[in-house]
N, CA, C and O of each residue as an XYZ file, in Angstrom:
508
protein
N      73.460    -59.025    -63.844
C      74.424    -59.951    -63.451
C      73.936    -61.366    -62.995
O      72.992    -61.473    -62.213
N      74.617    -62.477    -63.515
C      74.030    -63.739    -63.296
C      74.494    -63.996    -61.778
O      75.130    -63.167    -61.128
N      74.119    -65.179    -61.330
C      74.387    -65.672    -60.205
C      75.846    -65.873    -60.153
O      76.589    -65.451    -59.266
N      76.204    -66.597    -61.248
C      77.656    -67.258    -61.266
C      78.594    -65.818    -61.357
O      79.685    -65.806    -60.787
N      78.226    -64.892    -61.927
C      78.995    -63.661    -61.983
C      79.195    -62.980    -60.650
O      80.229    -62.464    -60.226
N      77.822    -63.089    -59.973
C      77.878    -62.498    -58.754
C      79.044    -63.171    -57.706
O      79.847    -62.558    -57.002
N      78.855    -64.670    -57.850
C      79.571    -65.403    -56.980
C      81.190    -65.248    -57.153
O      82.005    -65.354    -56.237
N      81.459    -64.994    -58.434
C      83.042    -64.632    -58.805
C      83.348    -63.357    -58.210
O      84.398    -63.305    -57.571
N      82.609    -62.269    -58.295
C      82.754    -61.001    -57.791
C      83.063    -60.927    -56.321
O      83.983    -60.259    -55.849
N      82.092    -61.780    -55.532
C      82.235    -62.045    -54.192
C      83.581    -62.600    -53.807
O      84.162    -61.995    -52.906
N      84.138    -63.584    -54.304
C      85.248    -64.306    -54.287
C      86.639    -63.458    -54.548
O      87.689    -63.568    -53.916
N      86.364    -62.617    -55.612
C      87.453    -61.751    -55.992
C      87.675    -60.604    -54.767
O      88.762    -60.191    -54.365
N      86.489    -60.254    -54.345
C      86.422    -59.096    -53.358
C      87.112    -59.525    -52.187
O      87.895    -58.753    -51.635
N      86.877    -60.832    -51.687
C      87.497    -61.438    -50.479
C      88.826    -61.360    -50.667
O      89.475    -60.699    -49.857
N      89.507    -62.024    -51.781
C      90.758    -62.222    -52.044
C      91.496    -60.898    -52.267
O      92.712    -60.942    -52.078
N      91.009    -59.833    -52.604
C      91.673    -58.566    -52.741
C      91.850    -57.882    -51.538
O      92.572    -56.885    -51.573
N      91.213    -58.294    -50.219
C      91.573    -57.644    -49.033
C      92.860    -58.488    -48.320
O      93.296    -58.228    -47.198
N      93.247    -59.296    -48.995
C      94.624    -60.038    -48.574
C      94.324    -60.577    -47.122
O      94.995    -60.087    -46.213
N      93.521    -61.396    -46.860
C      93.382    -61.892    -45.581
C      94.404    -63.087    -45.293
O      94.934    -63.770    -46.170
N      94.608    -63.234    -43.792
C      95.520    -64.309    -43.455
C      94.800    -65.547    -43.416
O      95.348    -66.640    -43.561
N      93.178    -65.327    -43.157
C      92.470    -66.525    -43.122
C      91.293    -66.196    -43.965
O      90.877    -65.042    -43.857
N      90.625    -67.059    -44.855
C      89.547    -66.760    -45.734
C      88.767    -67.791    -45.524
O      89.232    -68.928    -45.605
N      87.479    -67.572    -45.227
C      86.374    -68.416    -44.909
C      85.368    -68.316    -45.947
O      84.776    -67.267    -46.202
N      85.155    -69.561    -46.620
C      84.225    -69.553    -47.951
C      83.263    -70.321    -47.693
O      83.540    -71.469    -47.344
N      81.849    -69.907    -47.790
C      80.642    -70.852    -47.716
C      80.257    -71.321    -49.370
O      79.642    -70.508    -50.060
N      80.578    -72.415    -49.844
C      80.318    -73.023    -50.930
C      80.688    -71.800    -51.995
O      79.759    -71.216    -52.553
N      82.061    -71.427    -52.262
C      82.287    -70.735    -53.076
C      82.185    -70.925    -54.676
O      82.377    -69.994    -55.458
N      81.910    -72.042    -55.010
C      81.522    -72.377    -56.331
C      79.953    -72.870    -56.590
O      79.565    -73.596    -57.506
N      79.277    -72.360    -55.683
C      77.757    -72.353    -55.842
C      77.387    -71.348    -57.287
O      77.904    -70.258    -57.531
N      76.525    -71.946    -57.987
C      76.094    -71.209    -58.986
C      77.012    -70.936    -60.088
O      76.672    -70.119    -60.943
N      78.262    -71.595    -60.169
C      79.248    -71.286    -61.094
C      79.194    -72.535    -62.093
O      78.976    -73.714    -61.810
N      79.446    -71.967    -63.313
C      79.690    -73.294    -64.429
C      80.919    -73.990    -64.128
O      81.761    -73.548    -63.346
N      81.028    -75.211    -64.826
C      82.295    -75.994    -64.681
C      83.603    -75.126    -64.715
O      84.367    -75.113    -63.750
N      83.813    -74.473    -65.745
C      84.887    -73.699    -65.910
C      85.308    -72.845    -64.774
O      86.420    -72.782    -64.249
N      84.320    -72.256    -64.513
C      84.521    -71.059    -63.398
C      84.712    -71.822    -61.828
O      85.270    -71.233    -60.902
N      84.209    -73.080    -61.715
C      84.526    -73.694    -60.558
C      86.056    -74.206    -60.486
O      86.763    -74.125    -59.482
N      86.395    -74.683    -61.585
C      87.766    -75.079    -61.735
C      88.614    -73.858    -61.496
O      89.620    -74.021    -60.805
N      88.348    -72.636    -61.977
C      89.202    -71.473    -61.697
C      89.279    -71.154    -60.238
O      90.307    -71.008    -59.578
N      88.209    -71.080    -59.889
C      88.003    -70.654    -58.288
C      88.801    -71.742    -57.288
O      89.555    -71.392    -56.381
N      88.524    -72.962    -57.594
C      89.312    -74.128    -56.917
C      90.867    -73.861    -57.094
O      91.657    -73.924    -56.151
N      91.214    -73.566    -58.358
C      92.863    -73.438    -58.559
C      93.056    -72.144    -57.631
O      93.926    -72.218    -56.762
N      92.333    -70.999    -57.747
C      92.703    -69.836    -56.855
C      92.849    -70.469    -55.468
O      93.923    -70.270    -54.900
N      91.913    -71.209    -54.839
C      91.827    -71.446    -53.624
C      92.985    -72.277    -53.090
O      93.277    -72.332    -51.895
N      93.673    -72.971    -54.145
C      94.876    -73.812    -54.007
C      96.035    -72.807    -53.998
O      96.898    -72.846    -53.121
N      96.037    -71.944    -54.946
C      97.120    -70.903    -54.885
C      97.284    -70.298    -53.391
O      98.269    -70.279    -52.652
N      95.968    -69.812    -53.210
C      96.095    -68.914    -51.958
C      96.826    -69.895    -50.737
O      97.766    -69.512    -50.040
N      96.258    -71.069    -50.657
C      96.733    -71.943    -49.457
C      98.238    -72.155    -49.731
O      98.964    -72.161    -48.738
N      98.773    -72.321    -50.876
C     100.285    -72.205    -51.019
C     100.879    -71.015    -50.731
O     102.005    -71.105    -50.241
N     100.366    -69.756    -50.925
C     100.744    -68.680    -50.484
C     100.824    -68.370    -48.996
O     101.322    -67.347    -48.527
N     100.168    -69.569    -48.167
C     100.055    -69.277    -46.754
C      98.979    -68.912    -46.098
O      98.876    -68.913    -44.872
N      98.041    -68.547    -46.974
C      96.622    -68.157    -46.489
C      95.790    -69.335    -45.952
O      95.580    -70.301    -46.686
N      95.317    -69.289    -44.713
C      94.525    -70.393    -44.244
C      93.056    -70.435    -44.967
O      92.270    -69.600    -44.519
N      92.651    -71.125    -45.826
C      91.374    -71.233    -46.389
C      90.745    -72.373    -45.775
O      91.269    -73.466    -45.560
N      89.359    -71.946    -45.468
C      88.323    -72.850    -44.722
C      87.149    -72.793    -45.756
O      86.627    -71.741    -46.126
N      86.840    -73.873    -46.123
C      85.632    -73.680    -47.140
C      84.822    -74.858    -47.141
O      85.288    -75.996    -47.198
N      83.387    -74.525    -47.066
C      82.461    -75.644    -47.161
C      81.895    -75.960    -48.600
O      81.500    -75.098    -49.386
N      81.911    -77.155    -48.805
C      81.365    -77.573    -49.943
C      80.568    -79.008    -49.827
O      80.994    -79.800    -48.986
N      79.378    -79.403    -50.666
C      78.913    -80.499    -50.789
C      79.455    -81.403    -51.851
O      78.877    -82.432    -52.200
N      80.400    -81.049    -52.270
C      80.980    -81.922    -53.411
C      82.254    -82.457    -53.043
O      83.261    -81.751    -52.990
N      82.243    -83.885    -52.745
C      83.556    -84.383    -52.208
C      84.610    -84.356    -53.306
O      85.764    -84.452    -52.890
N      84.445    -84.239    -54.678
C      85.525    -84.046    -55.624
C      86.139    -82.871    -55.419
O      87.369    -82.907    -55.431
N      85.565    -81.741    -55.217
C      86.159    -80.486    -54.683
C      87.150    -80.721    -53.700
O      88.305    -80.311    -53.813
N      86.626    -81.523    -52.515
C      87.685    -81.667    -51.489
C      88.970    -82.273    -52.109
O      90.044    -81.683    -51.993
N      88.881    -83.230    -52.644
C      90.081    -84.085    -53.299
C      90.844    -83.214    -53.987
O      92.070    -83.280    -53.907
N      90.206    -82.266    -54.769
C      91.062    -81.242    -55.499
C      91.885    -80.051    -54.925
O      92.846    -79.478    -55.436
N      91.277    -79.824    -53.753
C      92.051    -78.594    -53.089
C      92.322    -78.541    -51.587
O      92.832    -77.582    -51.008
N      91.917    -79.693    -51.020
C      91.899    -79.561    -49.636
C      93.034    -80.797    -49.063
O      93.220    -81.960    -49.422
N      93.665    -79.942    -48.016
C      94.733    -80.711    -47.030
C      94.109    -81.678    -46.142
O      94.349    -82.883    -46.066
N      93.157    -80.886    -45.387
C      92.457    -81.630    -44.401
C      90.876    -81.455    -44.634
O      90.485    -80.458    -45.242
N      90.043    -82.324    -44.201
C      88.642    -82.278    -44.300
C      87.958    -82.622    -43.204
O      88.428    -83.515    -42.499
N      86.795    -82.030    -42.861
C      86.016    -82.308    -41.788
C      84.685    -82.744    -42.459
O      84.133    -82.086    -43.340
N      84.217    -83.932    -41.951
C      82.844    -84.425    -42.380
C      81.732    -84.198    -41.580
O      81.858    -84.757    -40.491
N      80.686    -83.586    -41.711
C      79.683    -83.044    -41.054
C      78.408    -83.908    -41.348
O      78.117    -84.224    -42.502
N      77.761    -84.228    -40.410
C      76.481    -84.951    -40.574
C      75.625    -84.700    -39.470
O      75.916    -84.950    -38.300
N      74.241    -84.048    -39.991
C      73.370    -83.629    -39.031
C      73.688    -82.707    -37.851
O      73.311    -82.761    -36.680
N      74.544    -81.785    -38.535
C      75.349    -80.876    -37.364
C      76.333    -81.103    -36.432
O      76.709    -80.407    -35.489
N      76.800    -82.482    -36.942
C      77.787    -82.952    -36.059
C      79.099    -83.356    -36.706
O      79.102    -83.901    -37.809
N      80.150    -83.111    -36.073
C      81.383    -83.338    -36.645
C      81.635    -85.031    -36.604
O      81.630    -85.652    -35.541
N      81.827    -85.586    -37.755
C      81.844    -87.084    -38.019
C      83.294    -87.518    -37.998
O      83.865    -88.210    -37.154
N      83.688    -87.062    -38.915
C      85.378    -87.293    -39.144
C      86.153    -86.005    -39.543
O      85.685    -85.027    -40.126
N      87.363    -86.184    -39.137
C      88.360    -85.082    -39.684
C      89.717    -85.728    -39.960
O      90.080    -86.669    -39.254
N      90.436    -85.298    -40.890
C      91.699    -85.761    -41.294
C      92.012    -85.550    -42.787
O      91.343    -84.709    -43.388
N      93.006    -86.266    -43.468
C      93.218    -86.299    -44.857
C      92.041    -86.685    -45.604
O      91.251    -87.540    -45.203
N      91.911    -85.953    -46.860
C      90.656    -86.378    -47.813
C      90.866    -87.799    -47.994
O      89.791    -88.384    -47.863
N      91.741    -88.516    -48.222
C      91.991    -90.103    -48.439
C      91.301    -90.742    -46.924
O      90.523    -91.695    -46.957
N      91.631    -90.199    -45.871
C      91.072    -90.852    -44.703
C      89.644    -90.636    -44.582
O      88.910    -91.515    -44.131
N      89.189    -89.436    -44.988
C      87.751    -89.011    -44.622
C      86.837    -89.175    -45.514
O      85.699    -89.523    -45.199
N      87.245    -88.925    -46.887
C      86.116    -89.157    -47.957
C      86.402    -90.652    -48.472
O      87.316    -90.981    -49.227
N      85.470    -91.449    -47.931
C      85.663    -92.926    -48.379
C      84.460    -93.290    -48.783
O      83.515    -92.528    -48.578
N      84.285    -94.438    -49.387
C      83.118    -94.952    -49.917
C      82.283    -95.313    -48.601
O      81.115    -94.941    -48.715
N      82.527    -95.850    -47.551
C      81.678    -96.135    -46.256
C      81.237    -94.823    -45.821
O      80.037    -94.650    -45.609
N      82.076    -93.872    -45.662
C      81.555    -92.700    -45.033
C      80.798    -92.061    -45.963
O      79.869    -91.448    -45.438
N      80.852    -91.960    -47.331
C      79.871    -91.301    -48.062
C      78.509    -91.880    -48.103
O      77.465    -91.234    -48.188
N      78.647    -93.332    -48.026
C      77.177    -94.138    -47.930
C      76.389    -93.679    -46.887
O      75.208    -93.337    -46.958
N      77.248    -93.694    -45.729
C      76.740    -93.451    -44.371
C      76.011    -91.892    -44.300
O      74.923    -91.676    -43.766
N      76.681    -91.093    -44.820
C      76.007    -89.507    -44.960
C      75.138    -89.406    -45.787
O      74.028    -89.010    -45.433
N      75.402    -89.740    -47.140
C      74.273    -89.644    -48.131
C      73.461    -90.656    -48.364
O      72.437    -90.398    -48.996
N      73.672    -91.883    -47.974
C      72.840    -92.957    -48.580
C      72.887    -93.234    -50.011
O      71.917    -93.608    -50.670
N      74.147    -93.018    -50.491
C      74.482    -93.473    -52.077
C      75.658    -94.233    -51.999
O      76.601    -93.960    -51.257
N      75.594    -95.291    -52.849
C      76.706    -96.085    -53.257
C      77.535    -95.372    -54.089
O      77.053    -94.740    -55.029
N      78.858    -95.389    -53.848
C      79.901    -94.711    -54.524
C      81.209    -95.268    -54.791
O      81.586    -95.892    -53.799
N      81.965    -95.291    -55.638
C      83.207    -95.629    -56.015
C      84.092    -94.442    -56.206
O      83.899    -93.436    -56.888
N      85.191    -94.809    -55.390
C      86.199    -93.713    -55.683
C      87.329    -94.050    -56.301
O      88.087    -94.897    -55.830
N      87.576    -93.367    -57.513
C      88.425    -93.537    -58.518
C      89.733    -92.659    -58.538
O      89.641    -91.446    -58.352
N      90.899    -93.235    -58.754
C      92.083    -92.304    -58.723
C      92.285    -92.087    -60.294
O      92.233    -92.986    -61.133
N      92.508    -90.816    -60.526
C      92.679    -90.185    -61.861
C      93.938    -89.307    -62.050
O      94.223    -88.214    -61.560
N      94.533    -90.024    -62.814
C      96.005    -89.302    -63.352
C      95.886    -88.603    -64.453
O      95.511    -89.142    -65.494
N      96.198    -87.264    -64.380
C      96.191    -86.474    -65.502
C      97.485    -85.711    -65.815
O      98.530    -85.934    -65.204
N      97.380    -84.888    -66.701
C      98.663    -84.173    -67.343
C      98.931    -83.101    -65.836
O      98.264    -82.114    -65.526
N     100.031    -83.648    -65.150
C     100.404    -82.725    -64.230
C      99.719    -82.893    -62.851
O     100.221    -82.333    -61.876
N      98.491    -83.707    -62.712
C      97.967    -83.826    -61.330
C      97.697    -85.212    -61.164
O      97.909    -86.055    -62.036
N      97.195    -85.455    -59.957
C      96.680    -86.943    -59.416
C      95.699    -86.585    -58.464
O      96.012    -85.799    -57.570
N      94.509    -87.067    -58.531
C      93.442    -86.791    -57.827
C      92.481    -88.162    -57.629
O      92.821    -89.264    -58.061
N      91.341    -87.932    -56.971
C      90.317    -88.888    -56.939
C      89.057    -88.281    -57.244
O      89.014    -87.058    -57.110
N      88.011    -88.878    -57.629
C      86.900    -88.387    -58.100
C      85.842    -89.637    -57.438
O      86.205    -90.774    -57.134
N      84.475    -89.082    -57.318
C      83.664    -90.204    -56.734
C      82.534    -90.432    -57.826
O      81.772    -89.540    -58.199
N      82.524    -91.516    -58.211
C      81.412    -91.953    -58.951
C      80.202    -92.710    -58.353
O      80.218    -93.884    -57.983
N      79.199    -91.900    -58.317
C      77.947    -92.496    -57.654
C      77.310    -93.788    -58.546
O      77.443    -93.875    -59.767
N      76.665    -94.678    -57.789
C      76.155    -95.635    -58.581
C      74.519    -95.060    -58.819
O      73.958    -94.537    -57.857
N      73.981    -95.153    -59.799
C      72.668    -94.952    -60.045
C      71.648    -96.082    -60.093
O      70.435    -95.874    -60.091
N      72.161    -97.195    -60.133
C      71.229    -98.602    -60.218
C      70.246    -98.508    -59.218
O      69.105    -98.725    -59.624
N      70.376    -98.229    -57.956
C      69.169    -98.179    -57.226
C      68.213    -97.346    -57.638
O      67.080    -97.825    -57.669
N      68.350    -96.218    -57.968
C      67.445    -95.181    -58.717
C      66.647    -95.438    -59.959
O      65.476    -95.143    -60.199
N      67.580    -96.081    -60.729
C      66.859    -96.620    -61.986
C      66.090    -97.893    -61.967
O      65.431    -98.243    -62.946
N      66.166    -98.640    -60.799
C      65.333    -99.547    -60.457
C      63.944    -98.927    -59.933
O      62.878    -99.466    -60.230
N      63.999    -97.910    -59.235
C      62.873    -97.268    -58.413
C      61.974    -96.533    -59.505
O      60.758    -96.423    -59.346
N      62.563    -96.093    -60.497
C      61.754    -95.355    -61.521
C      60.872    -96.098    -62.520
O      60.217    -95.470    -63.352
């Protein structure tokens, strides 16, 4: 069983227990892009059914896709808490990760979200 298959099985097992609160630590780790999307869609569906979902992620795009509230942690401390639009900003991501980023609104077929596009320019100059 691959790491991704093992991760999907753990998520399915947690959901099968029908919890009222579900805590997930990086539920999309080791998953390919398609399975990441499936897990995040399931997270959204669980939240719409009234299950409180708390998950950690290092990917701000995932927070834009499925979060109502975001807590931004840095060096073990709570830096910000609020809506994804309030918390996941260019300035906050630069301060936390040391990377310049543009946040771009994306309108798709039936959805509206934002994505983070990092600037690779500083890293290209160093190489």
